[in-house]
N, C-alpha and C positions, 0 to 999 in steps of 0.2 A: 504494499500499500504505500502511495507516495502522498506526501502531505506538503502543502505549500503555505508559505507565510507572506503576509503583505506587512510592509513596513513603511511608515509615513515619516519623513523627516521634517521636523519643525525648525525651520532655519530662519535666522533674522536677516535683515537686508544685506548686511555685509557678507553673509555666507552665501546669500542667493546670487549676488554679483560674482563672487569667487566661483561658484558652480557653474555659472553661465560662461565665464571665461574659460574654464576648463573644458567645457563642451565645445567652445569656439576653437580651441587649440586642437582638440581631438579631431574635429571635423576638418580642420586645415590639414592635418597630417594624413587623414584618410583620403581626401581629395588629391593631395599631392602624390600619394603612393598609387592611387587609381590612374591618374594621369601618366605617371612613369610606366606603370604596367601596360597601359593602352599604346604609349609610344614604342614600347619593346615589342609588343605583338605585331603592331603595324609593321615595324622594320623588319621583323623576322618573316612576315608574309610576303613583303615586297622584295626582300633580299634573301632568299633562301640559302644562298651560298655563304653569306657572312652574317650568320645569326648572332644575335647579342644574348648572353646568359643573363638569367635574372639575378639580381644582387641578393646577397644574404640578408637577414634581418639586421646583422650588425652593421652591414655597409649602409643599409637604408637609414638606420639610426645615427650613424655618423654624418651622412649627407644632410639629413634633415636637420640636426643640430648645428651643423656647419653653415648651412644656408638660411637658417632662420634664427636671426639674432635681432636685437633691439634696433641696430642700425639699419636693417633691411626692411623693418616695418611689419615683420610677420606677427608681432605681438600687439595686442590691443592693451592700451592703458586703462 
């Protein structure tokens, strides 16, 4: 038998803003990864003789952290 639990978070305004910021960053990372994957798939379909390998999770993390800094405007204040 499986049981489910519902949990309601009671957050104040400051916590609500922080949760929204975290969701925005997660959405940015997802969209960036999706775009990269689509570009690799398109390249591999159009150029079957010179296919690009998919990067590892560690590579993706390094690229995302390196490309998304306060100076590039990826973060919201």
